PQR file of N, CA, C, O and H, with PARSE charges and radii, in Angstrom:
ATOM      1  N   LYS A   1      -6.069  -1.640 -19.673 -0.4000 1.5000
ATOM      2  CA  LYS A   1      -6.989  -1.934 -18.591 -0.0000 2.0000
ATOM      3  C   LYS A   1      -6.789  -3.389 -18.194  0.5500 1.7000
ATOM      4  O   LYS A   1      -6.785  -4.286 -19.037 -0.5500 1.4000
ATOM      5  N   ILE A   2      -6.624  -3.603 -16.899 -0.4000 1.5000
ATOM      6  CA  ILE A   2      -6.503  -4.942 -16.345 -0.0000 2.0000
ATOM      7  C   ILE A   2      -7.502  -5.035 -15.201  0.5500 1.7000
ATOM      8  O   ILE A   2      -7.583  -4.138 -14.363 -0.5500 1.4000
ATOM      9  H   ILE A   2      -6.627  -2.874 -16.214  0.4000 1.0000
ATOM     10  N   SER A   3      -8.263  -6.123 -15.170 -0.4000 1.5000
ATOM     11  CA  SER A   3      -9.245  -6.255 -14.099 -0.0000 2.0000
ATOM     12  C   SER A   3      -9.455  -7.722 -13.747  0.5500 1.7000
ATOM     13  O   SER A   3      -9.122  -8.625 -14.514 -0.5500 1.4000
ATOM     14  H   SER A   3      -8.197  -6.853 -15.851  0.4000 1.0000
ATOM     15  N   ASP A   4     -10.019  -7.925 -12.563 -0.4000 1.5000
ATOM     16  CA  ASP A   4     -10.448  -9.251 -12.147 -0.0000 2.0000
ATOM     17  C   ASP A   4     -11.785  -9.118 -11.432  0.5500 1.7000
ATOM     18  O   ASP A   4     -12.256  -8.006 -11.192 -0.5500 1.4000
ATOM     19  H   ASP A   4     -10.289  -7.192 -11.939  0.4000 1.0000
ATOM     20  N   ASN A   5     -12.384 -10.221 -11.098 -0.4000 1.5000
ATOM     21  CA  ASN A   5     -13.674 -10.187 -10.413 -0.0000 2.0000
ATOM     22  C   ASN A   5     -13.571 -10.750  -9.002  0.5500 1.7000
ATOM     23  O   ASN A   5     -14.513 -11.355  -8.489 -0.5500 1.4000
ATOM     24  H   ASN A   5     -12.002 -11.125 -11.292  0.4000 1.0000
ATOM     25  N   GLY A   6     -12.410 -10.540  -8.381 -0.4000 1.5000
ATOM     26  CA  GLY A   6     -12.180 -11.032  -7.025 -0.0000 2.0000
ATOM     27  C   GLY A   6     -12.911 -10.208  -5.978  0.5500 1.7000
ATOM     28  O   GLY A   6     -13.846  -9.475  -6.299 -0.5500 1.4000
ATOM     29  H   GLY A   6     -11.645 -10.048  -8.797  0.4000 1.0000
ATOM     30  N   VAL A   7     -12.491 -10.326  -4.740 -0.4000 1.5000
ATOM     31  CA  VAL A   7     -13.160  -9.652  -3.626 -0.0000 2.0000
ATOM     32  C   VAL A   7     -12.834  -8.171  -3.554  0.5500 1.7000
ATOM     33  O   VAL A   7     -13.499  -7.431  -2.829 -0.5500 1.4000
ATOM     34  H   VAL A   7     -11.731 -10.921  -4.479  0.4000 1.0000
ATOM     35  N   GLY A   8     -11.825  -7.726  -4.289 -0.4000 1.5000
ATOM     36  CA  GLY A   8     -11.444  -6.316  -4.225 -0.0000 2.0000
ATOM     37  C   GLY A   8     -10.820  -5.984  -2.882  0.5500 1.7000
ATOM     38  O   GLY A   8     -10.322  -6.866  -2.182 -0.5500 1.4000
ATOM     39  H   GLY A   8     -11.285  -8.328  -4.877  0.4000 1.0000
ATOM     40  N   LYS A   9     -10.849  -4.714  -2.529 -0.4000 1.5000
ATOM     41  CA  LYS A   9     -10.340  -4.283  -1.227 -0.0000 2.0000
ATOM     42  C   LYS A   9     -11.028  -2.979  -0.873  0.5500 1.7000
ATOM     43  O   LYS A   9     -11.527  -2.274  -1.750 -0.5500 1.4000
ATOM     44  H   LYS A   9     -11.253  -3.997  -3.097  0.4000 1.0000
ATOM     45  N   SER A  10     -11.054  -2.665   0.386 -0.4000 1.5000
ATOM     46  CA  SER A  10     -11.652  -1.390   0.774 -0.0000 2.0000
ATOM     47  C   SER A  10     -10.673  -0.271   0.457  0.5500 1.7000
ATOM     48  O   SER A  10      -9.460  -0.474   0.502 -0.5500 1.4000
ATOM     49  H   SER A  10     -10.649  -3.237   1.098  0.4000 1.0000
ATOM     50  N   SER A  11     -11.193   0.907   0.138 -0.4000 1.5000
ATOM     51  CA  SER A  11     -10.330   2.019  -0.272 -0.0000 2.0000
ATOM     52  C   SER A  11      -9.416   2.501   0.843  0.5500 1.7000
ATOM     53  O   SER A  11      -8.386   3.115   0.565 -0.5500 1.4000
ATOM     54  H   SER A  11     -12.178   1.071   0.101  0.4000 1.0000
ATOM     55  N   ASP A  12      -9.768   2.237   2.101 -0.4000 1.5000
ATOM     56  CA  ASP A  12      -8.923   2.677   3.212 -0.0000 2.0000
ATOM     57  C   ASP A  12      -7.996   1.570   3.708  0.5500 1.7000
ATOM     58  O   ASP A  12      -7.292   1.749   4.702 -0.5500 1.4000
ATOM     59  H   ASP A  12     -10.605   1.739   2.326  0.4000 1.0000
ATOM     60  N   GLU A  13      -7.992   0.427   3.019 -0.4000 1.5000
ATOM     61  CA  GLU A  13      -7.142  -0.685   3.407 -0.0000 2.0000
ATOM     62  C   GLU A  13      -5.686  -0.380   3.078  0.5500 1.7000
ATOM     63  O   GLU A  13      -5.371   0.049   1.967 -0.5500 1.4000
ATOM     64  H   GLU A  13      -8.563   0.282   2.212  0.4000 1.0000
ATOM     65  N   LYS A  14      -4.810  -0.600   4.038 -0.4000 1.5000
ATOM     66  CA  LYS A  14      -3.383  -0.352   3.846 -0.0000 2.0000
ATOM     67  C   LYS A  14      -2.803  -1.395   2.892  0.5500 1.7000
ATOM     68  O   LYS A  14      -3.150  -2.574   2.949 -0.5500 1.4000
ATOM     69  H   LYS A  14      -5.066  -0.948   4.940  0.4000 1.0000
ATOM     70  N   ALA A  15      -1.913  -0.932   2.017 -0.4000 1.5000
ATOM     71  CA  ALA A  15      -1.273  -1.827   1.051 -0.0000 2.0000
ATOM     72  C   ALA A  15      -0.405  -2.843   1.771  0.5500 1.7000
ATOM     73  O   ALA A  15       0.238  -2.524   2.771 -0.5500 1.4000
ATOM     74  H   ALA A  15      -1.631   0.026   1.970  0.4000 1.0000
ATOM     75  N   LYS A  16      -0.388  -4.072   1.258 -0.4000 1.5000
ATOM     76  CA  LYS A  16       0.512  -5.089   1.802 -0.0000 2.0000
ATOM     77  C   LYS A  16       1.892  -4.805   1.242  0.5500 1.7000
ATOM     78  O   LYS A  16       2.030  -4.487   0.061 -0.5500 1.4000
ATOM     79  H   LYS A  16      -0.910  -4.331   0.446  0.4000 1.0000
ATOM     80  N   GLY A  17       2.897  -4.914   2.062 -0.4000 1.5000
ATOM     81  CA  GLY A  17       4.255  -4.594   1.628 -0.0000 2.0000
ATOM     82  C   GLY A  17       4.478  -3.093   1.666  0.5500 1.7000
ATOM     83  O   GLY A  17       3.886  -2.390   2.485 -0.5500 1.4000
ATOM     84  H   GLY A  17       2.785  -5.172   3.021  0.4000 1.0000
ATOM     85  N   THR A  18       5.327  -2.610   0.786 -0.4000 1.5000
ATOM     86  CA  THR A  18       5.698  -1.193   0.801 -0.0000 2.0000
ATOM     87  C   THR A  18       4.823  -0.336  -0.104  0.5500 1.7000
ATOM     88  O   THR A  18       4.769   0.882   0.063 -0.5500 1.4000
ATOM     89  H   THR A  18       5.808  -3.181   0.121  0.4000 1.0000
ATOM     90  N   GLY A  19       4.127  -0.967  -1.073 -0.4000 1.5000
ATOM     91  CA  GLY A  19       3.363  -0.195  -2.052 -0.0000 2.0000
ATOM     92  C   GLY A  19       4.255   0.408  -3.119  0.5500 1.7000
ATOM     93  O   GLY A  19       3.802   1.228  -3.919 -0.5500 1.4000
ATOM     94  H   GLY A  19       4.171  -1.957  -1.208  0.4000 1.0000
ATOM     95  N   PHE A  20       5.530   0.006  -3.140 -0.4000 1.5000
ATOM     96  CA  PHE A  20       6.491   0.581  -4.077 -0.0000 2.0000
ATOM     97  C   PHE A  20       6.114   0.288  -5.528  0.5500 1.7000
ATOM     98  O   PHE A  20       6.295   1.144  -6.394 -0.5500 1.4000
ATOM     99  H   PHE A  20       5.897  -0.660  -2.490  0.4000 1.0000
ATOM    100  N   GLY A  21       5.599  -0.897  -5.805 -0.4000 1.5000
ATOM    101  CA  GLY A  21       5.226  -1.256  -7.171 -0.0000 2.0000
ATOM    102  C   GLY A  21       4.169  -0.310  -7.721  0.5500 1.7000
ATOM    103  O   GLY A  21       4.276   0.154  -8.857 -0.5500 1.4000
ATOM    104  H   GLY A  21       5.452  -1.593  -5.102  0.4000 1.0000
ATOM    105  N   THR A  22       3.157  -0.025  -6.926 -0.4000 1.5000
ATOM    106  CA  THR A  22       2.103   0.894  -7.351 -0.0000 2.0000
ATOM    107  C   THR A  22       2.661   2.300  -7.546  0.5500 1.7000
ATOM    108  O   THR A  22       2.301   2.983  -8.504 -0.5500 1.4000
ATOM    109  H   THR A  22       3.070  -0.402  -6.003  0.4000 1.0000
ATOM    110  N   GLN A  23       3.529   2.730  -6.649 -0.4000 1.5000
ATOM    111  CA  GLN A  23       4.146   4.050  -6.774 -0.0000 2.0000
ATOM    112  C   GLN A  23       4.978   4.135  -8.050  0.5500 1.7000
ATOM    113  O   GLN A  23       4.945   5.149  -8.747 -0.5500 1.4000
ATOM    114  H   GLN A  23       3.821   2.174  -5.871  0.4000 1.0000
ATOM    115  N   LEU A  24       5.714   3.086  -8.356 -0.4000 1.5000
ATOM    116  CA  LEU A  24       6.567   3.065  -9.540 -0.0000 2.0000
ATOM    117  C   LEU A  24       5.728   3.140 -10.814  0.5500 1.7000
ATOM    118  O   LEU A  24       6.040   3.916 -11.717 -0.5500 1.4000
ATOM    119  H   LEU A  24       5.740   2.262  -7.790  0.4000 1.0000
ATOM    120  N   VAL A  25       4.665   2.338 -10.891 -0.4000 1.5000
ATOM    121  CA  VAL A  25       3.794   2.366 -12.071 -0.0000 2.0000
ATOM    122  C   VAL A  25       3.150   3.741 -12.211  0.5500 1.7000
ATOM    123  O   VAL A  25       3.029   4.250 -13.325 -0.5500 1.4000
ATOM    124  H   VAL A  25       4.412   1.708 -10.157  0.4000 1.0000
ATOM    125  N   ASP A  26       2.734   4.351 -11.099 -0.4000 1.5000
ATOM    126  CA  ASP A  26       2.136   5.682 -11.140 -0.0000 2.0000
ATOM    127  C   ASP A  26       3.138   6.718 -11.659  0.5500 1.7000
ATOM    128  O   ASP A  26       2.787   7.548 -12.498 -0.5500 1.4000
ATOM    129  H   ASP A  26       2.833   3.937 -10.194  0.4000 1.0000
ATOM    130  N   LEU A  27       4.368   6.680 -11.172 -0.4000 1.5000
ATOM    131  CA  LEU A  27       5.396   7.624 -11.616 -0.0000 2.0000
ATOM    132  C   LEU A  27       5.744   7.441 -13.090  0.5500 1.7000
ATOM    133  O   LEU A  27       5.902   8.423 -13.815 -0.5500 1.4000
ATOM    134  H   LEU A  27       4.654   6.006 -10.491  0.4000 1.0000
ATOM    135  N   LEU A  28       5.863   6.197 -13.536 -0.4000 1.5000
ATOM    136  CA  LEU A  28       6.160   5.946 -14.944 -0.0000 2.0000
ATOM    137  C   LEU A  28       5.010   6.409 -15.840  0.5500 1.7000
ATOM    138  O   LEU A  28       5.238   6.923 -16.936 -0.5500 1.4000
ATOM    139  H   LEU A  28       5.734   5.399 -12.947  0.4000 1.0000
ATOM    140  N   THR A  29       3.781   6.226 -15.371 -0.4000 1.5000
ATOM    141  CA  THR A  29       2.612   6.692 -16.116 -0.0000 2.0000
ATOM    142  C   THR A  29       2.628   8.205 -16.239  0.5500 1.7000
ATOM    143  O   THR A  29       2.318   8.744 -17.302 -0.5500 1.4000
ATOM    144  H   THR A  29       3.596   5.809 -14.481  0.4000 1.0000
ATOM    145  N   ARG A  30       2.985   8.897 -15.163 -0.4000 1.5000
ATOM    146  CA  ARG A  30       3.067  10.365 -15.205 -0.0000 2.0000
ATOM    147  C   ARG A  30       4.141  10.842 -16.176  0.5500 1.7000
ATOM    148  O   ARG A  30       3.976  11.879 -16.819 -0.5500 1.4000
ATOM    149  H   ARG A  30       3.236   8.459 -14.300  0.4000 1.0000
ATOM    150  N   GLN A  31       5.251  10.089 -16.291 -0.4000 1.5000
ATOM    151  CA  GLN A  31       6.337  10.478 -17.199 -0.0000 2.0000
ATOM    152  C   GLN A  31       5.885  10.523 -18.648  0.5500 1.7000
ATOM    153  O   GLN A  31       6.447  11.274 -19.446 -0.5500 1.4000
ATOM    154  H   GLN A  31       5.385   9.247 -15.768  0.4000 1.0000
ATOM    155  N   ILE A  32       4.882   9.735 -19.000 -0.4000 1.5000
ATOM    156  CA  ILE A  32       4.372   9.749 -20.372 -0.0000 2.0000
ATOM    157  C   ILE A  32       3.057  10.533 -20.444  0.5500 1.7000
ATOM    158  O   ILE A  32       2.247  10.330 -21.349 -0.5500 1.4000
ATOM    159  H   ILE A  32       4.426   9.125 -18.352  0.4000 1.0000
ATOM    160  N   ASP A  33       2.863  11.433 -19.473 -0.4000 1.5000
ATOM    161  CA  ASP A  33       1.668  12.273 -19.401 -0.0000 2.0000
ATOM    162  C   ASP A  33       0.395  11.445 -19.387  0.5500 1.7000
ATOM    163  O   ASP A  33      -0.604  11.810 -20.008 -0.5500 1.4000
ATOM    164  H   ASP A  33       3.521  11.598 -18.738  0.4000 1.0000
ATOM    165  N   GLY A  34       0.439  10.339 -18.680 -0.4000 1.5000
ATOM    166  CA  GLY A  34      -0.723   9.465 -18.563 -0.0000 2.0000
ATOM    167  C   GLY A  34      -1.415   9.637 -17.232  0.5500 1.7000
ATOM    168  O   GLY A  34      -1.000  10.428 -16.385 -0.5500 1.4000
ATOM    169  H   GLY A  34       1.249  10.042 -18.176  0.4000 1.0000
ATOM    170  N   LYS A  35      -2.481   8.875 -17.068 -0.4000 1.5000
ATOM    171  CA  LYS A  35      -3.248   8.909 -15.833 -0.0000 2.0000
ATOM    172  C   LYS A  35      -3.569   7.481 -15.425  0.5500 1.7000
ATOM    173  O   LYS A  35      -4.063   6.695 -16.234 -0.5500 1.4000
ATOM    174  H   LYS A  35      -2.818   8.232 -17.756  0.4000 1.0000
ATOM    175  N   LEU A  36      -3.289   7.143 -14.169 -0.4000 1.5000
ATOM    176  CA  LEU A  36      -3.566   5.828 -13.622 -0.0000 2.0000
ATOM    177  C   LEU A  36      -4.820   5.913 -12.771  0.5500 1.7000
ATOM    178  O   LEU A  36      -4.926   6.781 -11.904 -0.5500 1.4000
ATOM    179  H   LEU A  36      -2.888   7.782 -13.512  0.4000 1.0000
ATOM    180  N   MET A  37      -5.771   5.018 -13.014 -0.4000 1.5000
ATOM    181  CA  MET A  37      -7.004   4.987 -12.228 -0.0000 2.0000
ATOM    182  C   MET A  37      -7.206   3.587 -11.676  0.5500 1.7000
ATOM    183  O   MET A  37      -6.878   2.594 -12.325 -0.5500 1.4000
ATOM    184  H   MET A  37      -5.684   4.313 -13.718  0.4000 1.0000
ATOM    185  N   GLN A  38      -7.754   3.523 -10.463 -0.4000 1.5000
ATOM    186  CA  GLN A  38      -8.042   2.250  -9.813 -0.0000 2.0000
ATOM    187  C   GLN A  38      -9.492   2.233  -9.359  0.5500 1.7000
ATOM    188  O   GLN A  38     -10.018   3.244  -8.895 -0.5500 1.4000
ATOM    189  H   GLN A  38      -8.021   4.329  -9.935  0.4000 1.0000
ATOM    190  N   ASP A  39     -10.133   1.081  -9.495 -0.4000 1.5000
ATOM    191  CA  ASP A  39     -11.479   0.884  -8.969 -0.0000 2.0000
ATOM    192  C   ASP A  39     -11.478  -0.461  -8.259  0.5500 1.7000
ATOM    193  O   ASP A  39     -11.203  -1.491  -8.875 -0.5500 1.4000
ATOM    194  H   ASP A  39      -9.706   0.259  -9.872  0.4000 1.0000
ATOM    195  N   VAL A  40     -11.782  -0.456  -6.977 -0.4000 1.5000
ATOM    196  CA  VAL A  40     -11.762  -1.686  -6.194 -0.0000 2.0000
ATOM    197  C   VAL A  40     -13.146  -2.024  -5.642  0.5500 1.7000
ATOM    198  O   VAL A  40     -13.263  -2.774  -4.673 -0.5500 1.4000
ATOM    199  H   VAL A  40     -12.006   0.380  -6.477  0.4000 1.0000
ATOM    200  N   SER A  41     -14.198  -1.469  -6.259 -0.4000 1.5000
ATOM    201  CA  SER A  41     -15.551  -1.676  -5.746 -0.0000 2.0000
ATOM    202  C   SER A  41     -16.131  -3.028  -6.155  0.5500 1.7000
ATOM    203  O   SER A  41     -16.975  -3.572  -5.442 -0.5500 1.4000
ATOM    204  H   SER A  41     -14.104  -0.860  -7.046  0.4000 1.0000
ATOM    205  N   ASN A  42     -15.695  -3.579  -7.286 -0.4000 1.5000
ATOM    206  CA  ASN A  42     -16.215  -4.864  -7.759 -0.0000 2.0000
ATOM    207  C   ASN A  42     -15.043  -5.637  -8.339  0.5500 1.7000
ATOM    208  O   ASN A  42     -14.854  -5.665  -9.555 -0.5500 1.4000
ATOM    209  H   ASN A  42     -15.010  -3.137  -7.864  0.4000 1.0000
ATOM    210  N   GLY A  43     -14.258  -6.264  -7.476 -0.4000 1.5000
ATOM    211  CA  GLY A  43     -12.982  -6.827  -7.900 -0.0000 2.0000
ATOM    212  C   GLY A  43     -11.964  -5.704  -7.921  0.5500 1.7000
ATOM    213  O   GLY A  43     -12.102  -4.719  -7.194 -0.5500 1.4000
ATOM    214  H   GLY A  43     -14.412  -6.241  -6.488  0.4000 1.0000
ATOM    215  N   THR A  44     -10.960  -5.847  -8.738 -0.4000 1.5000
ATOM    216  CA  THR A  44      -9.938  -4.804  -8.863 -0.0000 2.0000
ATOM    217  C   THR A  44      -9.758  -4.476 -10.340  0.5500 1.7000
ATOM    218  O   THR A  44      -9.636  -5.371 -11.177 -0.5500 1.4000
ATOM    219  H   THR A  44     -10.848  -6.646  -9.328  0.4000 1.0000
ATOM    220  N   MET A  45      -9.744  -3.182 -10.648 -0.4000 1.5000
ATOM    221  CA  MET A  45      -9.544  -2.731 -12.016 -0.0000 2.0000
ATOM    222  C   MET A  45      -8.502  -1.627 -12.000  0.5500 1.7000
ATOM    223  O   MET A  45      -8.610  -0.673 -11.230 -0.5500 1.4000
ATOM    224  H   MET A  45      -9.843  -2.455  -9.968  0.4000 1.0000
ATOM    225  N   ILE A  46      -7.491  -1.757 -12.852 -0.4000 1.5000
ATOM    226  CA  ILE A  46      -6.454  -0.749 -13.020 -0.0000 2.0000
ATOM    227  C   ILE A  46      -6.518  -0.292 -14.472  0.5500 1.7000
ATOM    228  O   ILE A  46      -6.501  -1.112 -15.390 -0.5500 1.4000
ATOM    229  H   ILE A  46      -7.403  -2.532 -13.477  0.4000 1.0000
ATOM    230  N   LEU A  47      -6.591   1.011 -14.672 -0.4000 1.5000
ATOM    231  CA  LEU A  47      -6.672   1.570 -16.018 -0.0000 2.0000
ATOM    232  C   LEU A  47      -5.593   2.634 -16.161  0.5500 1.7000
ATOM    233  O   LEU A  47      -5.472   3.523 -15.318 -0.5500 1.4000
ATOM    234  H   LEU A  47      -6.605   1.677 -13.926  0.4000 1.0000
ATOM    235  N   ILE A  48      -4.809   2.540 -17.236 -0.4000 1.5000
ATOM    236  CA  ILE A  48      -3.788   3.535 -17.537 -0.0000 2.0000
ATOM    237  C   ILE A  48      -4.143   4.156 -18.877  0.5500 1.7000
ATOM    238  O   ILE A  48      -4.187   3.465 -19.895 -0.5500 1.4000
ATOM    239  H   ILE A  48      -4.908   1.818 -17.921  0.4000 1.0000
ATOM    240  N   ASN A  49      -4.395   5.455 -18.877 -0.4000 1.5000
ATOM    241  CA  ASN A  49      -4.695   6.198 -20.105 -0.0000 2.0000
ATOM    242  C   ASN A  49      -3.506   7.067 -20.469  0.5500 1.7000
ATOM    243  O   ASN A  49      -2.949   7.761 -19.619 -0.5500 1.4000
ATOM    244  H   ASN A  49      -4.359   6.016 -18.050  0.4000 1.0000
ATOM    245  N   PHE A  50      -3.118   7.026 -21.745 -0.4000 1.5000
ATOM    246  CA  PHE A  50      -2.073   7.911 -22.244 -0.0000 2.0000
ATOM    247  C   PHE A  50      -2.262   8.088 -23.736  0.5500 1.7000
ATOM    248  O   PHE A  50      -2.846   7.238 -24.408 -0.5500 1.4000
ATOM    249  H   PHE A  50      -3.571   6.462 -22.436  0.4000 1.0000
ATOM    250  N   LYS A  51      -1.763   9.199 -24.244 -0.4000 1.5000
ATOM    251  CA  LYS A  51      -1.857   9.479 -25.673 -0.0000 2.0000
ATOM    252  C   LYS A  51      -0.719   8.774 -26.388  0.5500 1.7000
ATOM    253  O   LYS A  51       0.428   8.806 -25.942 -0.5500 1.4000
ATOM    254  H   LYS A  51      -1.288   9.890 -23.698  0.4000 1.0000
ATOM    255  N   ARG A  52      -1.044   8.146 -27.485 -0.4000 1.5000
ATOM    256  CA  ARG A  52      -0.018   7.491 -28.289 -0.0000 2.0000
ATOM    257  C   ARG A  52       0.765   8.558 -29.030  0.5500 1.7000
ATOM    258  O   ARG A  52       0.181   9.448 -29.650 -0.5500 1.4000
ATOM    259  H   ARG A  52      -1.975   8.120 -27.847  0.4000 1.0000
ATOM    260  N   GLN A  53       2.079   8.471 -28.968 -0.4000 1.5000
ATOM    261  CA  GLN A  53       2.942   9.426 -29.638 -0.0000 2.0000
ATOM    262  C   GLN A  53       3.520   8.808 -30.897  0.5500 1.7000
ATOM    263  O   GLN A  53       3.913   7.642 -30.901 -0.5500 1.4000
ATOM    264  H   GLN A  53       2.553   7.749 -28.464  0.4000 1.0000
ATOM    265  N   VAL A  54       3.572   9.578 -31.946 -0.4000 1.5000
ATOM    266  CA  VAL A  54       4.134   9.122 -33.210 -0.0000 2.0000
ATOM    267  C   VAL A  54       5.643   9.213 -33.131  0.5500 1.7000
ATOM    268  O   VAL A  54       6.179  10.244 -32.726 -0.5500 1.4000
ATOM    269  H   VAL A  54       3.253  10.526 -31.943  0.4000 1.0000
ATOM    270  N   ALA A  55       6.334   8.157 -33.512 -0.4000 1.5000
ATOM    271  CA  ALA A  55       7.797   8.157 -33.511 -0.0000 2.0000
ATOM    272  C   ALA A  55       8.311   9.212 -34.486  0.5500 1.7000
ATOM    273  O   ALA A  55       7.770   9.386 -35.578 -0.5500 1.4000
ATOM    274  H   ALA A  55       5.899   7.320 -33.841  0.4000 1.0000
ATOM    275  N   GLY A  56       9.354   9.905 -34.076 -0.4000 1.5000
ATOM    276  CA  GLY A  56       9.957  10.913 -34.933 -0.0000 2.0000
ATOM    277  C   GLY A  56       9.186  12.225 -34.962  0.5500 1.7000
ATOM    278  O   GLY A  56       9.372  13.039 -35.867 -0.5500 1.4000
ATOM    279  H   GLY A  56       9.793   9.764 -33.189  0.4000 1.0000
ATOM    280  N   SER A  57       8.319  12.432 -33.969 -0.4000 1.5000
ATOM    281  CA  SER A  57       7.523  13.657 -33.951 -0.0000 2.0000
ATOM    282  C   SER A  57       8.309  14.857 -33.469  0.5500 1.7000
ATOM    283  O   SER A  57       7.794  15.975 -33.467 -0.5500 1.4000
ATOM    284  H   SER A  57       8.168  11.771 -33.234  0.4000 1.0000
ATOM    285  N   GLY A  58       9.564  14.640 -33.055 -0.4000 1.5000
ATOM    286  CA  GLY A  58      10.401  15.739 -32.600 -0.0000 2.0000
ATOM    287  C   GLY A  58      10.254  16.039 -31.122  0.5500 1.7000
ATOM    288  O   GLY A  58      11.012  16.847 -30.586 -0.5500 1.4000
ATOM    289  H   GLY A  58       9.983  13.732 -33.057  0.4000 1.0000
ATOM    290  N   LYS A  59       9.303  15.413 -30.447 -0.4000 1.5000
ATOM    291  CA  LYS A  59       9.108  15.636 -29.020 -0.0000 2.0000
ATOM    292  C   LYS A  59      10.098  14.796 -28.244  0.5500 1.7000
ATOM    293  O   LYS A  59      10.236  13.600 -28.501 -0.5500 1.4000
ATOM    294  H   LYS A  59       8.687  14.756 -30.882  0.4000 1.0000
ATOM    295  N   VAL A  60      10.779  15.402 -27.308 -0.4000 1.5000
ATOM    296  CA  VAL A  60      11.791  14.693 -26.516 -0.0000 2.0000
ATOM    297  C   VAL A  60      11.282  14.541 -25.124  0.5500 1.7000
ATOM    298  O   VAL A  60      11.968  13.972 -24.275 -0.5500 1.4000
ATOM    299  H   VAL A  60      10.667  16.373 -27.099  0.4000 1.0000
TER
END
């Protein structure tokens, strides 16, 4: 979880630039069966949830 207490942004505000960074983080999060959540109502908060995998568990 990463957050700040800045001005945030409105949910319908267009991303500055291409938005590629956010897309990339979202795709990488999905690859590890995670979920990316954003809250921009009071500053900006980004939360990435994923299950920790044990090394050598046989899952590829």
